[in-house]
N, C-alpha and C positions, 0 to 999 in steps of 0.2 A: 132526839135532842132537835132540837128547831136553832133555825140559825139567828144571832142576834143581828139588832141594826147593824151595830158597826159592821160586822162582819159582812152582811147582806151588801152594804155599800162598797167595802173593798172588793168584792167578788163581781159586782157588775163594772167597776173600774178596771179589773184586770181581764176579764174573760176575752174580750175581744183580743187583747195582744196574746194571751195564751193561745188562742184559736190561731191567731196570724201565725205564730212562730210555728205551730204543731203543722199548718199547711204548706208553711215554705218546707218543712222538713219532706213532706210528702212529694212535694212536686220535684225537690232534688232525687228524690227516689226513683220518680217516674220518669225523670231525664235519662238517669242510669240505666233503667230499664230499656227505654227507648232507643237507646244506644248499642243494645246487644245485638247478636247476629242472627237473633231469630227471623225467621220471615216477616212480613208487615202483619200480614193476617193474624198470626200468632200474635204479636204484640199489640194489635189493635183490640181483639177479643180478651186479653189477658188485662189489658189496661181498662177497658170498659168492666169488666168484673171488678177489678181492684177498686177502682171509683165508685162503684155502689157500695162496696162493701164499707171503705172508707170513709162515706157520708154518715154511716150509722155511727160512727165514733164520735163520743162529746168533745173531740178536739176539732172536729169540723160544725158539727151543729147539736144543739141542746136546745132544750125548752126553758126559757128564762121564767121561773117561775121560784120565789122565795123557799114554797115547801118543798123545794127538789135541790135545793142550791147544795146542802151536803151530800148527797147523793151523787151530785155531778160531780164535786170535787174529788168524791172516793174514785169514781169511776176514771175521773180524768188521771190520779195518781196510778191506777191499776193497769191504765191504756198507755202510760207514759207520757201521755200529753203534759203533764207537769210534774215536778218533783215535791219533796217533802220542804225543800228549801223555799220552793214558790209560796209557800203559805208563811212566811217569816212576819206579814205585816198582820196576821190573824190572830183571833183570841187564842191563848192556852187551851181554853175549852175544846174549840174546834179542831185546833192541831192533835189534840190527844184523842179526839173522837176519830177522827180520819187515819192517824197511825193504828190504834187500836184495830179498827175492822181492817184496814190494809195487812198487818200482821197476821192476822185470822185468815185472811183471805188464800 
């Protein structure tokens, strides 16, 4: 399925807020981790590894291409960056496609 022009515009409008919200959640997790009783060197290297891994998540970085928008949305739902409720403004066709693939996964 190809994304419609209307859905593409909505996606472009929403993506920055979705990513900001997700990164805020990550920052809170990092703060909690850094406040643990582990040695500083352990925290440093574990945090470095975690950030490297988190940067690959679509909640942090995606390629903004119309051809990959639906796959990006599916990945964001699967990675819990967004929920199906975040897709309320999108077309029924897009929501049904995302829901179907997420449920199959």
